[in-house]
C-alpha positions in Angstrom: -38.2 276.6 200.3 -39.2 279.7 198.3 -39.5 279.4 194.5 -37.5 281.6 192.2 -39.5 284.4 190.7 -37.7 285.9 187.7 -40.3 288.7 187.3 -39.8 289.9 190.8 -36.0 289.6 190.5 -36.2 291.8 187.3 -38.4 294.4 189.1 -36.1 294.5 192.1 -33.1 294.8 189.9 -34.7 297.7 187.9 -35.5 299.5 191.0 -31.9 299.1 192.3 -30.5 300.3 189.0 -32.9 303.4 188.9 -31.7 304.2 192.5 -28.1 303.8 191.5 -28.6 306.0 188.4 -30.0 308.8 190.6 -27.3 308.5 193.2 -24.6 308.3 190.3 -26.0 311.6 188.9 -25.6 313.4 192.3 -22.2 311.8 192.9 -21.0 312.6 189.4 -22.3 316.2 189.7 -20.7 316.5 193.2 -17.4 315.1 191.8 -17.3 317.6 188.8 -17.9 320.6 191.1 -21.3 321.2 189.6 -23.4 320.8 192.6 -25.1 324.1 193.4 -24.7 324.4 197.1 -23.6 327.9 197.7 -25.2 329.8 194.7 -28.7 329.4 196.1 -30.0 332.8 197.3 -30.5 332.3 201.1 -32.5 334.6 203.1 -30.3 336.6 205.4 -31.1 336.8 209.0 -31.4 340.4 210.4 -28.1 340.0 212.3 -26.3 338.9 209.1 -27.7 341.9 207.1 -26.6 344.3 210.0 -23.1 342.8 209.8 -23.0 343.2 206.0 -24.1 346.9 206.2 -21.6 347.6 209.0 -18.8 345.9 206.9 -19.6 348.2 204.0 -19.9 351.3 206.1 -16.5 350.7 207.7 -14.9 349.9 204.4 -16.2 353.0 202.8 -15.1 355.2 205.7 -11.6 353.7 205.7 -11.0 353.8 201.9 -12.0 357.5 202.0 -9.1 358.2 204.3 -6.6 356.2 202.2 -4.4 357.2 199.3 -4.1 355.0 196.2 -1.2 353.0 197.6 -2.8 352.4 200.9 -6.1 351.3 199.1 -4.1 348.7 197.1 -2.5 347.4 200.3 -5.9 347.2 201.9 -7.3 345.4 198.9 -4.4 342.8 198.9 -4.9 342.2 202.6 -8.6 341.6 202.1 -7.9 339.3 199.1 -5.5 337.1 201.3 -8.0 337.1 204.2 -10.7 336.0 201.8 -8.5 333.3 200.4 -7.6 332.1 203.9 -11.3 332.0 204.8 -12.1 330.0 201.7 -9.5 327.4 202.7 -10.9 327.2 206.1 -14.4 326.8 204.7 -13.4 324.0 202.4 -11.7 322.2 205.1 -14.6 322.5 207.4 -16.9 321.4 204.7 -14.8 318.2 204.1 -14.5 317.5 207.8 -18.3 317.9 208.3 -19.0 315.7 205.3 -16.7 313.1 206.6 -18.3 313.2 210.0 -21.8 312.9 208.3 -20.6 309.8 206.4 -19.2 308.3 209.7 -22.5 309.0 211.4 -24.4 307.3 208.6 -22.1 304.3 208.6 -22.6 304.0 212.5 -26.3 304.1 212.0 -26.3 301.5 209.2 -24.0 299.2 211.3 -26.6 299.4 214.1 -29.7 299.1 212.0 -30.5 295.5 213.3 -30.8 296.9 216.8 -34.3 298.3 215.9 -35.5 294.8 214.9 -37.3 292.4 217.4 -35.7 289.4 215.7 -32.5 290.4 213.8 
């Protein structure tokens, strides 16, 4: 029978608390909406940059042909499209996040399958 080692228990406990503290910080930041996931400047691919430039070109061409009332209507339409896109993005993020958690749970539930003598 193994003897009780209080020093080892204290060290193990401290390590677990430190891991929990770090996870708690990330989780707390995530819950408060303070996690910087979209504000990081990402390098655009050449294809993405071309689409942005084409978007701006078409927008400028169209707005030059519109009167003030039509421009307002266009802006309102673009705002609604943007809001709808934001909703879709949030829903896709949540579904993807849930899928990732389910995949992680599946992996942890099968972790003993990698051991010779589970």
